[in-house]
mmCIF file of the N, C-alpha and C atoms, coordinates in Angstrom:
data_MODEL
# 
_entry.id   MODEL 
# 
loop_
_atom_site.group_PDB 
_atom_site.id 
_atom_site.type_symbol 
_atom_site.label_atom_id 
_atom_site.label_alt_id 
_atom_site.label_comp_id 
_atom_site.label_asym_id 
_atom_site.label_entity_id 
_atom_site.label_seq_id 
_atom_site.pdbx_PDB_ins_code 
_atom_site.Cartn_x 
_atom_site.Cartn_y 
_atom_site.Cartn_z 
_atom_site.occupancy 
_atom_site.B_iso_or_equiv 
_atom_site.pdbx_formal_charge 
_atom_site.auth_seq_id 
_atom_site.auth_comp_id 
_atom_site.auth_asym_id 
_atom_site.auth_atom_id 
_atom_site.pdbx_PDB_model_num 
ATOM 1   N N  . MET A 1 1  ? 16.226  6.290  -11.478 1.00 0.00 ? 1  MET A N  1 
ATOM 2   C CA . MET A 1 1  ? 15.987  7.667  -11.070 1.00 0.00 ? 1  MET A CA 1 
ATOM 3   C C  . MET A 1 1  ? 15.980  7.736  -9.548  1.00 0.00 ? 1  MET A C  1 
ATOM 4   N N  . PRO A 1 2  ? 16.648  8.695  -8.976  1.00 0.00 ? 2  PRO A N  1 
ATOM 5   C CA . PRO A 1 2  ? 16.672  8.825  -7.519  1.00 0.00 ? 2  PRO A CA 1 
ATOM 6   C C  . PRO A 1 2  ? 15.286  9.165  -6.970  1.00 0.00 ? 2  PRO A C  1 
ATOM 7   N N  . ALA A 1 3  ? 14.952  8.588  -5.842  1.00 0.00 ? 3  ALA A N  1 
ATOM 8   C CA . ALA A 1 3  ? 13.644  8.823  -5.237  1.00 0.00 ? 3  ALA A CA 1 
ATOM 9   C C  . ALA A 1 3  ? 13.420  10.290 -4.927  1.00 0.00 ? 3  ALA A C  1 
ATOM 10  N N  . SER A 1 4  ? 14.476  11.031 -4.692  1.00 0.00 ? 4  SER A N  1 
ATOM 11  C CA . SER A 1 4  ? 14.327  12.434 -4.322  1.00 0.00 ? 4  SER A CA 1 
ATOM 12  C C  . SER A 1 4  ? 13.708  13.272 -5.436  1.00 0.00 ? 4  SER A C  1 
ATOM 13  N N  . ARG A 1 5  ? 13.746  12.801 -6.681  1.00 0.00 ? 5  ARG A N  1 
ATOM 14  C CA . ARG A 1 5  ? 13.148  13.543 -7.789  1.00 0.00 ? 5  ARG A CA 1 
ATOM 15  C C  . ARG A 1 5  ? 11.656  13.282 -7.906  1.00 0.00 ? 5  ARG A C  1 
ATOM 16  N N  . ILE A 1 6  ? 11.152  12.214 -7.344  1.00 0.00 ? 6  ILE A N  1 
ATOM 17  C CA . ILE A 1 6  ? 9.760   11.832 -7.545  1.00 0.00 ? 6  ILE A CA 1 
ATOM 18  C C  . ILE A 1 6  ? 8.776   12.939 -7.171  1.00 0.00 ? 6  ILE A C  1 
ATOM 19  N N  . PRO A 1 7  ? 8.889   13.605 -6.034  1.00 0.00 ? 7  PRO A N  1 
ATOM 20  C CA . PRO A 1 7  ? 7.870   14.623 -5.723  1.00 0.00 ? 7  PRO A CA 1 
ATOM 21  C C  . PRO A 1 7  ? 7.823   15.783 -6.718  1.00 0.00 ? 7  PRO A C  1 
ATOM 22  N N  . ASP A 1 8  ? 8.887   15.983 -7.482  1.00 0.00 ? 8  ASP A N  1 
ATOM 23  C CA . ASP A 1 8  ? 8.914   17.065 -8.466  1.00 0.00 ? 8  ASP A CA 1 
ATOM 24  C C  . ASP A 1 8  ? 8.324   16.656 -9.810  1.00 0.00 ? 8  ASP A C  1 
ATOM 25  N N  . GLU A 1 9  ? 8.038   15.381 -9.988  1.00 0.00 ? 9  GLU A N  1 
ATOM 26  C CA . GLU A 1 9  ? 7.507   14.888 -11.254 1.00 0.00 ? 9  GLU A CA 1 
ATOM 27  C C  . GLU A 1 9  ? 6.005   15.136 -11.338 1.00 0.00 ? 9  GLU A C  1 
ATOM 28  N N  . PRO A 1 10 ? 5.469   15.191 -12.570 1.00 0.00 ? 10 PRO A N  1 
ATOM 29  C CA . PRO A 1 10 ? 4.011   15.210 -12.714 1.00 0.00 ? 10 PRO A CA 1 
ATOM 30  C C  . PRO A 1 10 ? 3.416   13.959 -12.070 1.00 0.00 ? 10 PRO A C  1 
ATOM 31  N N  . ILE A 1 11 ? 2.174   14.064 -11.634 1.00 0.00 ? 11 ILE A N  1 
ATOM 32  C CA . ILE A 1 11 ? 1.571   12.981 -10.859 1.00 0.00 ? 11 ILE A CA 1 
ATOM 33  C C  . ILE A 1 11 ? 1.543   11.660 -11.624 1.00 0.00 ? 11 ILE A C  1 
ATOM 34  N N  . ASP A 1 12 ? 1.292   11.684 -12.927 1.00 0.00 ? 12 ASP A N  1 
ATOM 35  C CA . ASP A 1 12 ? 1.235   10.421 -13.672 1.00 0.00 ? 12 ASP A CA 1 
ATOM 36  C C  . ASP A 1 12 ? 2.603   9.741  -13.699 1.00 0.00 ? 12 ASP A C  1 
ATOM 37  N N  . LEU A 1 13 ? 3.684   10.520 -13.758 1.00 0.00 ? 13 LEU A N  1 
ATOM 38  C CA . LEU A 1 13 ? 5.013   9.918  -13.715 1.00 0.00 ? 13 LEU A CA 1 
ATOM 39  C C  . LEU A 1 13 ? 5.343   9.393  -12.326 1.00 0.00 ? 13 LEU A C  1 
ATOM 40  N N  . GLN A 1 14 ? 4.837   10.052 -11.297 1.00 0.00 ? 14 GLN A N  1 
ATOM 41  C CA . GLN A 1 14 ? 5.039   9.542  -9.941  1.00 0.00 ? 14 GLN A CA 1 
ATOM 42  C C  . GLN A 1 14 ? 4.415   8.156  -9.819  1.00 0.00 ? 14 GLN A C  1 
ATOM 43  N N  . PHE A 1 15 ? 3.174   8.006  -10.325 1.00 0.00 ? 15 PHE A N  1 
ATOM 44  C CA . PHE A 1 15 ? 2.525   6.697  -10.276 1.00 0.00 ? 15 PHE A CA 1 
ATOM 45  C C  . PHE A 1 15 ? 3.338   5.665  -11.033 1.00 0.00 ? 15 PHE A C  1 
ATOM 46  N N  . THR A 1 16 ? 3.841   6.022  -12.205 1.00 0.00 ? 16 THR A N  1 
ATOM 47  C CA . THR A 1 16 ? 4.640   5.095  -13.003 1.00 0.00 ? 16 THR A CA 1 
ATOM 48  C C  . THR A 1 16 ? 5.872   4.640  -12.221 1.00 0.00 ? 16 THR A C  1 
ATOM 49  N N  . ASP A 1 17 ? 6.568   5.591  -11.612 1.00 0.00 ? 17 ASP A N  1 
ATOM 50  C CA . ASP A 1 17 ? 7.774   5.251  -10.855 1.00 0.00 ? 17 ASP A CA 1 
ATOM 51  C C  . ASP A 1 17 ? 7.464   4.394  -9.639  1.00 0.00 ? 17 ASP A C  1 
ATOM 52  N N  . VAL A 1 18 ? 6.397   4.716  -8.935  1.00 0.00 ? 18 VAL A N  1 
ATOM 53  C CA . VAL A 1 18 ? 6.024   3.950  -7.740  1.00 0.00 ? 18 VAL A CA 1 
ATOM 54  C C  . VAL A 1 18 ? 5.598   2.541  -8.125  1.00 0.00 ? 18 VAL A C  1 
ATOM 55  N N  . LEU A 1 19 ? 4.690   2.418  -9.101  1.00 0.00 ? 19 LEU A N  1 
ATOM 56  C CA . LEU A 1 19 ? 4.136   1.105  -9.440  1.00 0.00 ? 19 LEU A CA 1 
ATOM 57  C C  . LEU A 1 19 ? 5.166   0.185  -10.082 1.00 0.00 ? 19 LEU A C  1 
ATOM 58  N N  . ARG A 1 20 ? 6.182   0.768  -10.688 1.00 0.00 ? 20 ARG A N  1 
ATOM 59  C CA . ARG A 1 20 ? 7.240   -0.042 -11.285 1.00 0.00 ? 20 ARG A CA 1 
ATOM 60  C C  . ARG A 1 20 ? 8.013   -0.817 -10.210 1.00 0.00 ? 20 ARG A C  1 
ATOM 61  N N  . GLU A 1 21 ? 8.040   -0.294 -8.993  1.00 0.00 ? 21 GLU A N  1 
ATOM 62  C CA . GLU A 1 21 ? 8.806   -0.906 -7.903  1.00 0.00 ? 21 GLU A CA 1 
ATOM 63  C C  . GLU A 1 21 ? 8.006   -1.914 -7.071  1.00 0.00 ? 21 GLU A C  1 
ATOM 64  N N  . VAL A 1 22 ? 6.704   -2.020 -7.316  1.00 0.00 ? 22 VAL A N  1 
ATOM 65  C CA . VAL A 1 22 ? 5.841   -2.888 -6.510  1.00 0.00 ? 22 VAL A CA 1 
ATOM 66  C C  . VAL A 1 22 ? 6.016   -4.342 -6.928  1.00 0.00 ? 22 VAL A C  1 
ATOM 67  N N  . ARG A 1 23 ? 6.004   -5.226 -5.932  1.00 0.00 ? 23 ARG A N  1 
ATOM 68  C CA . ARG A 1 23 ? 6.012   -6.677 -6.206  1.00 0.00 ? 23 ARG A CA 1 
ATOM 69  C C  . ARG A 1 23 ? 4.560   -7.129 -6.272  1.00 0.00 ? 23 ARG A C  1 
ATOM 70  N N  . TRP A 1 24 ? 4.184   -7.706 -7.397  1.00 0.00 ? 24 TRP A N  1 
ATOM 71  C CA . TRP A 1 24 ? 2.786   -8.093 -7.641  1.00 0.00 ? 24 TRP A CA 1 
ATOM 72  C C  . TRP A 1 24 ? 2.572   -9.560 -7.346  1.00 0.00 ? 24 TRP A C  1 
ATOM 73  N N  . PRO A 1 25 ? 1.396   -9.961 -6.881  1.00 0.00 ? 25 PRO A N  1 
ATOM 74  C CA . PRO A 1 25 ? 0.243   -9.122 -6.533  1.00 0.00 ? 25 PRO A CA 1 
ATOM 75  C C  . PRO A 1 25 ? 0.534   -8.291 -5.287  1.00 0.00 ? 25 PRO A C  1 
ATOM 76  N N  . ALA A 1 26 ? -0.226  -7.201 -5.142  1.00 0.00 ? 26 ALA A N  1 
ATOM 77  C CA . ALA A 1 26 ? -0.028  -6.285 -4.018  1.00 0.00 ? 26 ALA A CA 1 
ATOM 78  C C  . ALA A 1 26 ? -1.381  -5.821 -3.499  1.00 0.00 ? 26 ALA A C  1 
ATOM 79  N N  . ASN A 1 27 ? -1.434  -5.537 -2.203  1.00 0.00 ? 27 ASN A N  1 
ATOM 80  C CA . ASN A 1 27 ? -2.665  -4.970 -1.652  1.00 0.00 ? 27 ASN A CA 1 
ATOM 81  C C  . ASN A 1 27 ? -2.482  -3.468 -1.467  1.00 0.00 ? 27 ASN A C  1 
ATOM 82  N N  . LYS A 1 28 ? -3.531  -2.812 -1.006  1.00 0.00 ? 28 LYS A N  1 
ATOM 83  C CA . LYS A 1 28 ? -3.488  -1.363 -0.845  1.00 0.00 ? 28 LYS A CA 1 
ATOM 84  C C  . LYS A 1 28 ? -2.339  -0.929 0.059   1.00 0.00 ? 28 LYS A C  1 
ATOM 85  N N  . ASP A 1 29 ? -2.126  -1.628 1.156   1.00 0.00 ? 29 ASP A N  1 
ATOM 86  C CA . ASP A 1 29 ? -1.050  -1.264 2.079   1.00 0.00 ? 29 ASP A CA 1 
ATOM 87  C C  . ASP A 1 29 ? 0.319   -1.358 1.409   1.00 0.00 ? 29 ASP A C  1 
ATOM 88  N N  . ASP A 1 30 ? 0.502   -2.360 0.540   1.00 0.00 ? 30 ASP A N  1 
ATOM 89  C CA . ASP A 1 30 ? 1.761   -2.490 -0.198  1.00 0.00 ? 30 ASP A CA 1 
ATOM 90  C C  . ASP A 1 30 ? 1.973   -1.286 -1.117  1.00 0.00 ? 30 ASP A C  1 
ATOM 91  N N  . LEU A 1 31 ? 0.895   -0.849 -1.774  1.00 0.00 ? 31 LEU A N  1 
ATOM 92  C CA . LEU A 1 31 ? 0.986   0.283  -2.698  1.00 0.00 ? 31 LEU A CA 1 
ATOM 93  C C  . LEU A 1 31 ? 1.329   1.569  -1.957  1.00 0.00 ? 31 LEU A C  1 
ATOM 94  N N  . VAL A 1 32 ? 0.666   1.792  -0.819  1.00 0.00 ? 32 VAL A N  1 
ATOM 95  C CA . VAL A 1 32 ? 0.928   2.989  -0.015  1.00 0.00 ? 32 VAL A CA 1 
ATOM 96  C C  . VAL A 1 32 ? 2.367   2.965  0.500   1.00 0.00 ? 32 VAL A C  1 
ATOM 97  N N  . ALA A 1 33 ? 2.817   1.816  0.969   1.00 0.00 ? 33 ALA A N  1 
ATOM 98  C CA . ALA A 1 33 ? 4.190   1.699  1.474   1.00 0.00 ? 33 ALA A CA 1 
ATOM 99  C C  . ALA A 1 33 ? 5.197   1.975  0.356   1.00 0.00 ? 33 ALA A C  1 
ATOM 100 N N  . ALA A 1 34 ? 4.939   1.461  -0.840  1.00 0.00 ? 34 ALA A N  1 
ATOM 101 C CA . ALA A 1 34 ? 5.845   1.701  -1.966  1.00 0.00 ? 34 ALA A CA 1 
ATOM 102 C C  . ALA A 1 34 ? 5.908   3.186  -2.298  1.00 0.00 ? 34 ALA A C  1 
ATOM 103 N N  . ALA A 1 35 ? 4.768   3.859  -2.255  1.00 0.00 ? 35 ALA A N  1 
ATOM 104 C CA . ALA A 1 35 ? 4.741   5.292  -2.543  1.00 0.00 ? 35 ALA A CA 1 
ATOM 105 C C  . ALA A 1 35 ? 5.521   6.077  -1.493  1.00 0.00 ? 35 ALA A C  1 
ATOM 106 N N  . ARG A 1 36 ? 5.313   5.740  -0.247  1.00 0.00 ? 36 ARG A N  1 
ATOM 107 C CA . ARG A 1 36 ? 6.043   6.435  0.826   1.00 0.00 ? 36 ARG A CA 1 
ATOM 108 C C  . ARG A 1 36 ? 7.548   6.179  0.721   1.00 0.00 ? 36 ARG A C  1 
ATOM 109 N N  . ASN A 1 37 ? 7.909   4.931  0.469   1.00 0.00 ? 37 ASN A N  1 
ATOM 110 C CA . ASN A 1 37 ? 9.331   4.585  0.352   1.00 0.00 ? 37 ASN A CA 1 
ATOM 111 C C  . ASN A 1 37 ? 9.992   5.295  -0.820  1.00 0.00 ? 37 ASN A C  1 
ATOM 112 N N  . ALA A 1 38 ? 9.224   5.547  -1.877  1.00 0.00 ? 38 ALA A N  1 
ATOM 113 C CA . ALA A 1 38 ? 9.763   6.213  -3.060  1.00 0.00 ? 38 ALA A CA 1 
ATOM 114 C C  . ALA A 1 38 ? 9.813   7.723  -2.902  1.00 0.00 ? 38 ALA A C  1 
ATOM 115 N N  . GLY A 1 39 ? 9.194   8.240  -1.846  1.00 0.00 ? 39 GLY A N  1 
ATOM 116 C CA . GLY A 1 39 ? 9.170   9.677  -1.654  1.00 0.00 ? 39 GLY A CA 1 
ATOM 117 C C  . GLY A 1 39 ? 8.127   10.378 -2.495  1.00 0.00 ? 39 GLY A C  1 
ATOM 118 N N  . ALA A 1 40 ? 7.065   9.654  -2.866  1.00 0.00 ? 40 ALA A N  1 
ATOM 119 C CA . ALA A 1 40 ? 5.995   10.237 -3.686  1.00 0.00 ? 40 ALA A CA 1 
ATOM 120 C C  . ALA A 1 40 ? 5.289   11.351 -2.923  1.00 0.00 ? 40 ALA A C  1 
ATOM 121 N N  . SER A 1 41 ? 4.619   12.204 -3.675  1.00 0.00 ? 41 SER A N  1 
ATOM 122 C CA . SER A 1 41 ? 3.899   13.325 -3.078  1.00 0.00 ? 41 SER A CA 1 
ATOM 123 C C  . SER A 1 41 ? 2.754   12.842 -2.203  1.00 0.00 ? 41 SER A C  1 
ATOM 124 N N  . ASN A 1 42 ? 2.310   13.715 -1.308  1.00 0.00 ? 42 ASN A N  1 
ATOM 125 C CA . ASN A 1 42 ? 1.169   13.382 -0.450  1.00 0.00 ? 42 ASN A CA 1 
ATOM 126 C C  . ASN A 1 42 ? -0.071  13.085 -1.275  1.00 0.00 ? 42 ASN A C  1 
ATOM 127 N N  . GLU A 1 43 ? -0.201  13.739 -2.430  1.00 0.00 ? 43 GLU A N  1 
ATOM 128 C CA . GLU A 1 43 ? -1.362  13.490 -3.294  1.00 0.00 ? 43 GLU A CA 1 
ATOM 129 C C  . GLU A 1 43 ? -1.370  12.047 -3.797  1.00 0.00 ? 43 GLU A C  1 
ATOM 130 N N  . VAL A 1 44 ? -0.222  11.563 -4.244  1.00 0.00 ? 44 VAL A N  1 
ATOM 131 C CA . VAL A 1 44 ? -0.125  10.185 -4.731  1.00 0.00 ? 44 VAL A CA 1 
ATOM 132 C C  . VAL A 1 44 ? -0.386  9.200  -3.593  1.00 0.00 ? 44 VAL A C  1 
ATOM 133 N N  . VAL A 1 45 ? 0.234   9.432  -2.444  1.00 0.00 ? 45 VAL A N  1 
ATOM 134 C CA . VAL A 1 45 ? 0.015   8.551  -1.292  1.00 0.00 ? 45 VAL A CA 1 
ATOM 135 C C  . VAL A 1 45 ? -1.466  8.555  -0.923  1.00 0.00 ? 45 VAL A C  1 
ATOM 136 N N  . GLY A 1 46 ? -2.100  9.715  -0.920  1.00 0.00 ? 46 GLY A N  1 
ATOM 137 C CA . GLY A 1 46 ? -3.519  9.820  -0.569  1.00 0.00 ? 46 GLY A CA 1 
ATOM 138 C C  . GLY A 1 46 ? -4.422  9.084  -1.546  1.00 0.00 ? 46 GLY A C  1 
ATOM 139 N N  . ILE A 1 47 ? -4.128  9.186  -2.837  1.00 0.00 ? 47 ILE A N  1 
ATOM 140 C CA . ILE A 1 47 ? -4.931  8.482  -3.840  1.00 0.00 ? 47 ILE A CA 1 
ATOM 141 C C  . ILE A 1 47 ? -4.809  6.977  -3.640  1.00 0.00 ? 47 ILE A C  1 
ATOM 142 N N  . LEU A 1 48 ? -3.598  6.498  -3.446  1.00 0.00 ? 48 LEU A N  1 
ATOM 143 C CA . LEU A 1 48 ? -3.413  5.059  -3.234  1.00 0.00 ? 48 LEU A CA 1 
ATOM 144 C C  . LEU A 1 48 ? -4.062  4.609  -1.926  1.00 0.00 ? 48 LEU A C  1 
ATOM 145 N N  . ASP A 1 49 ? -3.981  5.438  -0.897  1.00 0.00 ? 49 ASP A N  1 
ATOM 146 C CA . ASP A 1 49 ? -4.580  5.095  0.389   1.00 0.00 ? 49 ASP A CA 1 
ATOM 147 C C  . ASP A 1 49 ? -6.105  5.068  0.308   1.00 0.00 ? 49 ASP A C  1 
ATOM 148 N N  . GLY A 1 50 ? -6.672  5.780  -0.644  1.00 0.00 ? 50 GLY A N  1 
ATOM 149 C CA . GLY A 1 50 ? -8.122  5.806  -0.810  1.00 0.00 ? 50 GLY A CA 1 
ATOM 150 C C  . GLY A 1 50 ? -8.669  4.671  -1.656  1.00 0.00 ? 50 GLY A C  1 
ATOM 151 N N  . MET A 1 51 ? -7.795  3.825  -2.159  1.00 0.00 ? 51 MET A N  1 
ATOM 152 C CA . MET A 1 51 ? -8.240  2.705  -2.993  1.00 0.00 ? 51 MET A CA 1 
ATOM 153 C C  . MET A 1 51 ? -8.878  1.624  -2.128  1.00 0.00 ? 51 MET A C  1 
ATOM 154 N N  . PRO A 1 52 ? -9.759  0.815  -2.735  1.00 0.00 ? 52 PRO A N  1 
ATOM 155 C CA . PRO A 1 52 ? -10.392 -0.274 -1.979  1.00 0.00 ? 52 PRO A CA 1 
ATOM 156 C C  . PRO A 1 52 ? -9.374  -1.274 -1.449  1.00 0.00 ? 52 PRO A C  1 
ATOM 157 N N  . GLU A 1 53 ? -9.712  -1.853 -0.289  1.00 0.00 ? 53 GLU A N  1 
ATOM 158 C CA . GLU A 1 53 ? -8.884  -2.917 0.305   1.00 0.00 ? 53 GLU A CA 1 
ATOM 159 C C  . GLU A 1 53 ? -9.088  -4.180 -0.524  1.00 0.00 ? 53 GLU A C  1 
ATOM 160 N N  . GLN A 1 54 ? -8.120  -4.514 -1.324  1.00 0.00 ? 54 GLN A N  1 
ATOM 161 C CA . GLN A 1 54 ? -8.174  -5.739 -2.121  1.00 0.00 ? 54 GLN A CA 1 
ATOM 162 C C  . GLN A 1 54 ? -6.781  -6.030 -2.637  1.00 0.00 ? 54 GLN A C  1 
ATOM 163 N N  . ASP A 1 55 ? -6.627  -7.188 -3.247  1.00 0.00 ? 55 ASP A N  1 
ATOM 164 C CA . ASP A 1 55 ? -5.361  -7.522 -3.889  1.00 0.00 ? 55 ASP A CA 1 
ATOM 165 C C  . ASP A 1 55 ? -5.429  -7.081 -5.337  1.00 0.00 ? 55 ASP A C  1 
ATOM 166 N N  . TYR A 1 56 ? -4.356  -6.464 -5.801  1.00 0.00 ? 56 TYR A N  1 
ATOM 167 C CA . TYR A 1 56 ? -4.240  -6.009 -7.178  1.00 0.00 ? 56 TYR A CA 1 
ATOM 168 C C  . TYR A 1 56 ? -3.210  -6.890 -7.860  1.00 0.00 ? 56 TYR A C  1 
ATOM 169 N N  . VAL A 1 57 ? -3.564  -7.424 -9.040  1.00 0.00 ? 57 VAL A N  1 
ATOM 170 C CA . VAL A 1 57 ? -2.711  -8.418 -9.682  1.00 0.00 ? 57 VAL A CA 1 
ATOM 171 C C  . VAL A 1 57 ? -1.541  -7.808 -10.445 1.00 0.00 ? 57 VAL A C  1 
ATOM 172 N N  . ASP A 1 58 ? -1.716  -6.565 -10.929 1.00 0.00 ? 58 ASP A N  1 
ATOM 173 C CA . ASP A 1 58 ? -0.656  -5.951 -11.731 1.00 0.00 ? 58 ASP A CA 1 
ATOM 174 C C  . ASP A 1 58 ? -0.851  -4.443 -11.817 1.00 0.00 ? 58 ASP A C  1 
ATOM 175 N N  . VAL A 1 59 ? 0.071   -3.792 -12.499 1.00 0.00 ? 59 VAL A N  1 
ATOM 176 C CA . VAL A 1 59 ? 0.007   -2.340 -12.660 1.00 0.00 ? 59 VAL A CA 1 
ATOM 177 C C  . VAL A 1 59 ? -1.304  -1.925 -13.316 1.00 0.00 ? 59 VAL A C  1 
ATOM 178 N N  . ALA A 1 60 ? -1.718  -2.656 -14.336 1.00 0.00 ? 60 ALA A N  1 
ATOM 179 C CA . ALA A 1 60 ? -2.930  -2.290 -15.077 1.00 0.00 ? 60 ALA A CA 1 
ATOM 180 C C  . ALA A 1 60 ? -4.162  -2.276 -14.177 1.00 0.00 ? 60 ALA A C  1 
ATOM 181 N N  . SER A 1 61 ? -4.250  -3.195 -13.236 1.00 0.00 ? 61 SER A N  1 
ATOM 182 C CA . SER A 1 61 ? -5.419  -3.231 -12.358 1.00 0.00 ? 61 SER A CA 1 
ATOM 183 C C  . SER A 1 61 ? -5.488  -1.995 -11.472 1.00 0.00 ? 61 SER A C  1 
ATOM 184 N N  . VAL A 1 62 ? -4.345  -1.436 -11.124 1.00 0.00 ? 62 VAL A N  1 
ATOM 185 C CA . VAL A 1 62 ? -4.298  -0.211 -10.316 1.00 0.00 ? 62 VAL A CA 1 
ATOM 186 C C  . VAL A 1 62 ? -4.571  1.003  -11.193 1.00 0.00 ? 62 VAL A C  1 
ATOM 187 N N  . THR A 1 63 ? -3.910  1.084  -12.338 1.00 0.00 ? 63 THR A N  1 
ATOM 188 C CA . THR A 1 63 ? -4.061  2.270  -13.174 1.00 0.00 ? 63 THR A CA 1 
ATOM 189 C C  . THR A 1 63 ? -5.469  2.391  -13.745 1.00 0.00 ? 63 THR A C  1 
ATOM 190 N N  . ARG A 1 64 ? -6.137  1.267  -14.016 1.00 0.00 ? 64 ARG A N  1 
ATOM 191 C CA . ARG A 1 64 ? -7.538  1.340  -14.473 1.00 0.00 ? 64 ARG A CA 1 
ATOM 192 C C  . ARG A 1 64 ? -8.407  1.981  -13.407 1.00 0.00 ? 64 ARG A C  1 
ATOM 193 N N  . LEU A 1 65 ? -8.225  1.571  -12.167 1.00 0.00 ? 65 LEU A N  1 
ATOM 194 C CA . LEU A 1 65 ? -9.029  2.115  -11.074 1.00 0.00 ? 65 LEU A CA 1 
ATOM 195 C C  . LEU A 1 65 ? -8.701  3.584  -10.843 1.00 0.00 ? 65 LEU A C  1 
ATOM 196 N N  . ILE A 1 66 ? -7.434  3.933  -10.853 1.00 0.00 ? 66 ILE A N  1 
ATOM 197 C CA . ILE A 1 66 ? -7.041  5.331  -10.663 1.00 0.00 ? 66 ILE A CA 1 
ATOM 198 C C  . ILE A 1 66 ? -7.617  6.188  -11.794 1.00 0.00 ? 66 ILE A C  1 
ATOM 199 N N  . GLY A 1 67 ? -7.481  5.714  -13.016 1.00 0.00 ? 67 GLY A N  1 
ATOM 200 C CA . GLY A 1 67 ? -7.986  6.463  -14.164 1.00 0.00 ? 67 GLY A CA 1 
ATOM 201 C C  . GLY A 1 67 ? -9.490  6.645  -14.129 1.00 0.00 ? 67 GLY A C  1 
ATOM 202 N N  . SER A 1 68 ? -10.226 5.619  -13.718 1.00 0.00 ? 68 SER A N  1 
ATOM 203 C CA . SER A 1 68 ? -11.684 5.725  -13.675 1.00 0.00 ? 68 SER A CA 1 
ATOM 204 C C  . SER A 1 68 ? -12.147 6.637  -12.562 1.00 0.00 ? 68 SER A C  1 
ATOM 205 N N  . ASN A 1 69 ? -11.390 6.732  -11.479 1.00 0.00 ? 69 ASN A N  1 
ATOM 206 C CA . ASN A 1 69 ? -11.786 7.567  -10.345 1.00 0.00 ? 69 ASN A CA 1 
ATOM 207 C C  . ASN A 1 69 ? -11.279 8.994  -10.428 1.00 0.00 ? 69 ASN A C  1 
ATOM 208 N N  . TYR A 1 70 ? -10.171 9.217  -11.130 1.00 0.00 ? 70 TYR A N  1 
ATOM 209 C CA . TYR A 1 70 ? -9.543  10.537 -11.101 1.00 0.00 ? 70 TYR A CA 1 
ATOM 210 C C  . TYR A 1 70 ? -9.439  11.190 -12.451 1.00 0.00 ? 70 TYR A C  1 
ATOM 211 N N  . GLY A 1 71 ? -10.000 10.578 -13.485 1.00 0.00 ? 71 GLY A N  1 
ATOM 212 C CA . GLY A 1 71 ? -10.082 11.227 -14.783 1.00 0.00 ? 71 GLY A CA 1 
ATOM 213 C C  . GLY A 1 71 ? -8.903  10.969 -15.695 1.00 0.00 ? 71 GLY A C  1 
ATOM 214 N N  . PRO A 1 72 ? -9.011  11.529 -16.900 1.00 0.00 ? 72 PRO A N  1 
ATOM 215 C CA . PRO A 1 72 ? -7.970  11.308 -17.905 1.00 0.00 ? 72 PRO A CA 1 
ATOM 216 C C  . PRO A 1 72 ? -6.635  11.865 -17.440 1.00 0.00 ? 72 PRO A C  1 
ATOM 217 N N  . GLY A 1 73 ? -5.589  11.229 -17.921 1.00 0.00 ? 73 GLY A N  1 
ATOM 218 C CA . GLY A 1 73 ? -4.248  11.677 -17.575 1.00 0.00 ? 73 GLY A CA 1 
ATOM 219 C C  . GLY A 1 73 ? -3.659  10.886 -16.430 1.00 0.00 ? 73 GLY A C  1 
ATOM 220 N N  . LEU A 1 74 ? -4.515  10.257 -15.638 1.00 0.00 ? 74 LEU A N  1 
ATOM 221 C CA . LEU A 1 74 ? -4.050  9.387  -14.557 1.00 0.00 ? 74 LEU A CA 1 
ATOM 222 C C  . LEU A 1 74 ? -4.429  7.975  -14.920 1.00 0.00 ? 74 LEU A C  1 
ATOM 223 N N  . GLY A 1 75 ? -3.460  7.118  -14.869 1.00 0.00 ? 75 GLY A N  1 
ATOM 224 C CA . GLY A 1 75 ? -3.734  5.713  -15.093 1.00 0.00 ? 75 GLY A CA 1 
ATOM 225 C C  . GLY A 1 75 ? -3.847  5.325  -16.541 1.00 0.00 ? 75 GLY A C  1 
ATOM 226 N N  . SER A 1 76 ? -3.532  6.236  -17.445 1.00 0.00 ? 76 SER A N  1 
ATOM 227 C CA . SER A 1 76 ? -3.621  5.865  -18.853 1.00 0.00 ? 76 SER A CA 1 
ATOM 228 C C  . SER A 1 76 ? -2.253  5.593  -19.411 1.00 0.00 ? 76 SER A C  1 
# 
């Protein structure tokens, strides 16, 4: 899917598209950079930028944290 479509997608699909491109393990800066490179919305970039500074081992480790902090529909 072309990156130009990402900002028009629902937020959960934006996360899916961004996280699919990340090389794991990744830290917060890697996640933010991947979102920016993919053309994700400012909301997605902001959520990733607000995550704790740590290494994340896989997609599930990120989506669990996003889901617990931002409610159902994100990270599930």
